[in-house]
KOLMARBA-348355 format. One record per residue (C-alpha): chain; residue number from 1; x, y, z; residue in three letters. Coordinates in pm, 1 decimal, padded with zeros to 6 digits. Layout:
<pts>
+-------+-----+----------+----------+----------+-----+
: chain :   n :        x :        y :        z : res :
+-------+-----+----------+----------+----------+-----+
:     A : NUM :        X :        Y :        Z : Ala :
...
+-------+-----+----------+----------+----------+-----+
</pts>
This chain:
<pts>
+-------+-----+----------+----------+----------+-----+
: chain :   n :        x :        y :        z : res :
+-------+-----+----------+----------+----------+-----+
:     A :   1 : -00000.2 : -00000.4 : -00000.1 : Unk :
:     A :   2 :  00157.3 :  00327.9 : -00107.7 : Unk :
:     A :   3 :  00178.9 :  00642.8 :  00103.0 : Unk :
:     A :   4 : -00012.9 :  00826.4 : -00170.3 : Unk :
:     A :   5 : -00302.0 :  00577.8 : -00137.1 : Unk :
:     A :   6 : -00297.7 :  00615.8 :  00241.9 : Unk :
:     A :   7 : -00297.7 :  00994.8 :  00201.2 : Unk :
:     A :   8 : -00598.2 :  00983.9 : -00032.9 : Unk :
:     A :   9 : -00780.1 :  00747.4 :  00203.1 : Unk :
:     A :  10 : -00719.9 :  00968.0 :  00503.6 : Unk :
:     A :  11 : -00819.2 :  01271.4 :  00297.0 : Unk :
:     A :  12 : -01151.3 :  01102.4 :  00214.6 : Unk :
:     A :  13 : -01211.9 :  01018.6 :  00578.7 : Unk :
:     A :  14 : -01121.4 :  01366.2 :  00697.3 : Unk :
:     A :  15 : -01342.6 :  01520.7 :  00430.4 : Unk :
:     A :  16 : -01636.8 :  01308.5 :  00532.9 : Unk :
:     A :  17 : -01591.6 :  01385.3 :  00901.0 : Unk :
:     A :  18 : -01554.2 :  01755.4 :  00820.9 : Unk :
:     A :  19 : -01884.1 :  01748.9 :  00635.7 : Unk :
:     A :  20 : -02047.4 :  01586.5 :  00934.2 : Unk :
:     A :  21 : -01907.6 :  01856.0 :  01160.5 : Unk :
:     A :  22 : -02013.0 :  02125.2 :  00915.8 : Unk :
:     A :  23 : -02367.1 :  01998.2 :  00928.8 : Unk :
:     A :  24 : -02353.7 :  01951.2 :  01301.9 : Unk :
:     A :  25 : -02667.6 :  02158.2 :  01342.4 : Unk :
:     A :  26 : -02842.2 :  01866.5 :  01175.9 : Unk :
:     A :  27 : -02684.1 :  01604.6 :  01397.1 : Unk :
:     A :  28 : -02735.5 :  01751.4 :  01740.7 : Unk :
:     A :  29 : -02369.8 :  01837.0 :  01798.2 : Unk :
:     A :  30 : -02427.3 :  02211.3 :  01805.7 : Unk :
:     A :  31 : -02483.0 :  02418.0 :  02119.6 : Unk :
:     A :  32 : -02798.3 :  02311.8 :  02296.4 : Unk :
:     A :  33 : -03049.9 :  02578.5 :  02381.9 : Unk :
:     A :  34 : -03373.6 :  02556.9 :  02575.5 : Unk :
:     A :  35 : -03687.4 :  02685.7 :  02415.4 : Unk :
:     A :  36 : -03716.9 :  02852.0 :  02077.0 : Unk :
:     A :  37 : -03769.9 :  03230.7 :  02092.2 : Unk :
:     A :  38 : -04099.7 :  03380.7 :  01976.9 : Unk :
:     A :  39 : -04151.9 :  03422.4 :  01602.3 : Unk :
:     A :  40 : -04117.3 :  03802.4 :  01630.6 : Unk :
:     A :  41 : -03772.2 :  03762.0 :  01787.9 : Unk :
:     A :  42 : -03662.2 :  03516.4 :  01517.2 : Unk :
:     A :  43 : -03797.3 :  03746.2 :  01243.7 : Unk :
:     A :  44 : -03579.1 :  04028.5 :  01374.2 : Unk :
:     A :  45 : -03256.8 :  03823.4 :  01365.6 : Unk :
:     A :  46 : -03007.6 :  03876.8 :  01083.3 : Unk :
:     A :  47 : -02984.4 :  03593.2 :  00831.1 : Unk :
:     A :  48 : -02645.6 :  03495.6 :  00690.6 : Unk :
:     A :  49 : -02550.5 :  03241.7 :  00426.3 : Unk :
:     A :  50 : -02287.2 :  02977.9 :  00477.2 : Unk :
:     A :  51 : -01944.0 :  03142.2 :  00446.5 : Unk :
:     A :  52 : -02057.1 :  03490.4 :  00540.6 : Unk :
:     A :  53 : -01917.9 :  03640.6 :  00861.2 : Unk :
:     A :  54 : -02122.5 :  03619.9 :  01178.4 : Unk :
:     A :  55 : -02277.1 :  03945.4 :  01298.5 : Unk :
:     A :  56 : -02053.7 :  04124.8 :  01548.3 : Unk :
:     A :  57 : -02305.9 :  04081.2 :  01829.0 : Unk :
:     A :  58 : -02611.0 :  03877.8 :  01905.8 : Unk :
:     A :  59 : -02788.6 :  03578.1 :  01763.0 : Unk :
:     A :  60 : -02842.6 :  03511.8 :  01393.4 : Unk :
:     A :  61 : -02987.3 :  03250.6 :  01156.4 : Unk :
:     A :  62 : -02780.5 :  03058.0 :  00902.3 : Unk :
:     A :  63 : -02950.4 :  03008.8 :  00564.8 : Unk :
:     A :  64 : -02854.8 :  02718.5 :  00337.3 : Unk :
:     A :  65 : -03042.2 :  02764.0 :  00008.9 : Unk :
:     A :  66 : -03116.0 :  02448.5 : -00187.2 : Unk :
:     A :  67 : -02998.8 :  02629.2 : -00501.3 : Unk :
:     A :  68 : -02639.8 :  02662.0 : -00375.6 : Unk :
:     A :  69 : -02385.7 :  02395.6 : -00284.7 : Unk :
:     A :  70 : -02286.1 :  02331.3 :  00074.2 : Unk :
:     A :  71 : -01907.3 :  02320.0 :  00072.2 : Unk :
:     A :  72 : -01669.9 :  02149.9 :  00314.4 : Unk :
:     A :  73 : -01292.3 :  02153.4 :  00294.9 : Unk :
:     A :  74 : -01083.1 :  01875.4 :  00444.4 : Unk :
:     A :  75 : -00711.2 :  01882.9 :  00512.1 : Unk :
:     A :  76 : -00485.5 :  01593.9 :  00587.8 : Unk :
:     A :  77 : -00151.7 :  01677.8 :  00743.6 : Unk :
:     A :  78 :  00091.8 :  01550.8 :  00999.9 : Unk :
:     A :  79 :  00433.1 :  01398.9 :  01040.2 : Unk :
:     A :  80 :  00321.1 :  01070.3 :  00882.1 : Unk :
:     A :  81 :  00282.2 :  01238.5 :  00543.4 : Unk :
:     A :  82 :  00545.6 :  01365.4 :  00305.0 : Unk :
:     A :  83 :  00287.3 :  01592.9 :  00140.5 : Unk :
:     A :  84 : -00028.2 :  01737.9 :  00296.8 : Unk :
:     A :  85 : -00345.6 :  01738.3 :  00092.7 : Unk :
:     A :  86 : -00683.6 :  01907.2 :  00093.8 : Unk :
:     A :  87 : -01006.2 :  01842.3 : -00092.0 : Unk :
:     A :  88 : -01333.1 :  02026.3 : -00142.5 : Unk :
:     A :  89 : -01667.1 :  01849.2 : -00128.1 : Unk :
:     A :  90 : -01989.6 :  02004.7 : -00250.6 : Unk :
:     A :  91 : -02338.6 :  01871.3 : -00185.0 : Unk :
:     A :  92 : -02678.4 :  02024.3 : -00254.7 : Unk :
:     A :  93 : -02979.3 :  02014.5 : -00028.8 : Unk :
:     A :  94 : -03321.6 :  01911.9 : -00160.1 : Unk :
:     A :  95 : -03485.8 :  02208.3 :  00012.3 : Unk :
:     A :  96 : -03382.4 :  02530.1 :  00182.6 : Unk :
:     A :  97 : -03260.3 :  02495.0 :  00539.2 : Unk :
:     A :  98 : -03243.3 :  02752.4 :  00815.4 : Unk :
:     A :  99 : -03033.1 :  02690.0 :  01125.4 : Unk :
:     A : 100 : -03072.7 :  02860.8 :  01460.4 : Unk :
:     A : 101 : -02860.2 :  02711.6 :  01736.4 : Unk :
:     A : 102 : -02993.4 :  02353.6 :  01763.8 : Unk :
:     A : 103 : -03314.6 :  02425.5 :  01568.6 : Unk :
:     A : 104 : -03382.7 :  02355.0 :  01199.2 : Unk :
:     A : 105 : -03646.5 :  02496.0 :  00964.7 : Unk :
:     A : 106 : -03731.5 :  02465.4 :  00595.6 : Unk :
:     A : 107 : -03935.7 :  02786.0 :  00585.2 : Unk :
:     A : 108 : -03816.5 :  03000.6 :  00879.5 : Unk :
:     A : 109 : -04163.1 :  02961.0 :  01036.3 : Unk :
:     A : 110 : -04185.3 :  02600.6 :  01156.0 : Unk :
:     A : 111 : -03882.9 :  02504.5 :  01367.2 : Unk :
:     A : 112 : -03785.8 :  02157.3 :  01490.5 : Unk :
:     A : 113 : -03503.3 :  02049.9 :  01718.6 : Unk :
:     A : 114 : -03221.3 :  01919.1 :  01502.3 : Unk :
:     A : 115 : -03229.4 :  01575.5 :  01668.0 : Unk :
:     A : 116 : -03600.0 :  01549.0 :  01579.5 : Unk :
:     A : 117 : -03543.4 :  01668.5 :  01221.8 : Unk :
:     A : 118 : -03241.0 :  01471.7 :  01100.2 : Unk :
:     A : 119 : -03083.8 :  01133.4 :  01163.9 : Unk :
:     A : 120 : -02727.6 :  01053.3 :  01072.6 : Unk :
:     A : 121 : -02489.7 :  00764.5 :  01026.1 : Unk :
:     A : 122 : -02114.1 :  00764.3 :  00971.0 : Unk :
:     A : 123 : -01942.3 :  00449.1 :  00844.7 : Unk :
:     A : 124 : -01564.6 :  00426.0 :  00796.6 : Unk :
:     A : 125 : -01370.9 :  00122.7 :  00676.6 : Unk :
:     A : 126 : -00995.9 :  00168.6 :  00637.0 : Unk :
:     A : 127 : -00768.1 : -00046.7 :  00428.0 : Unk :
:     A : 128 : -00609.1 : -00304.0 :  00655.2 : Unk :
:     A : 129 : -00470.1 : -00651.0 :  00671.7 : Unk :
:     A : 130 : -00824.8 : -00784.8 :  00708.1 : Unk :
:     A : 131 : -00962.5 : -00551.1 :  00439.6 : Unk :
:     A : 132 : -00689.8 : -00513.1 :  00170.0 : Unk :
:     A : 133 : -00913.1 : -00298.7 : -00048.1 : Unk :
:     A : 134 : -00989.0 :  00067.6 : -00096.3 : Unk :
:     A : 135 : -01112.6 :  00246.3 :  00210.8 : Unk :
:     A : 136 : -01478.5 :  00335.6 :  00237.8 : Unk :
:     A : 137 : -01637.2 :  00639.1 :  00396.4 : Unk :
:     A : 138 : -02008.2 :  00707.6 :  00412.7 : Unk :
:     A : 139 : -02204.5 :  00986.6 :  00577.9 : Unk :
:     A : 140 : -02577.3 :  00945.3 :  00552.8 : Unk :
:     A : 141 : -02812.8 :  01219.3 :  00667.5 : Unk :
:     A : 142 : -03187.7 :  01159.4 :  00644.1 : Unk :
:     A : 143 : -03486.8 :  01374.8 :  00724.7 : Unk :
:     A : 144 : -03704.6 :  01233.6 :  01000.0 : Unk :
:     A : 145 : -04071.7 :  01214.8 :  00920.5 : Unk :
+-------+-----+----------+----------+----------+-----+
</pts>
């Protein structure tokens, strides 16, 4: 197994895990908050798109439009590698998504706790003595009904 293959495999794993972290609002890993503020409070909050800077002060809503890709960048580095590498992954949502702390909405009106809105699964299989084949990385995120 070449170092280049190992580097690509680790890059794939890191990229997948980065995507999972980037969508952490969907997986319940984000800051937990108690109750959702009233609609008038949410309506007054600034809305930013992914990649835009956060407002200097106060709460805000993150908007992920279905028409634009959600991008994650993974980097693999360390003393094990002769050359570091990075990759960009782009996925598209089926519908718009608004994120407020640990709440998710498709329309900015009806909010659901992220753990009640999305389920997730991460599966990683690395090349090894027992599995002398290409590594496999899968992140699956599904809407709960």
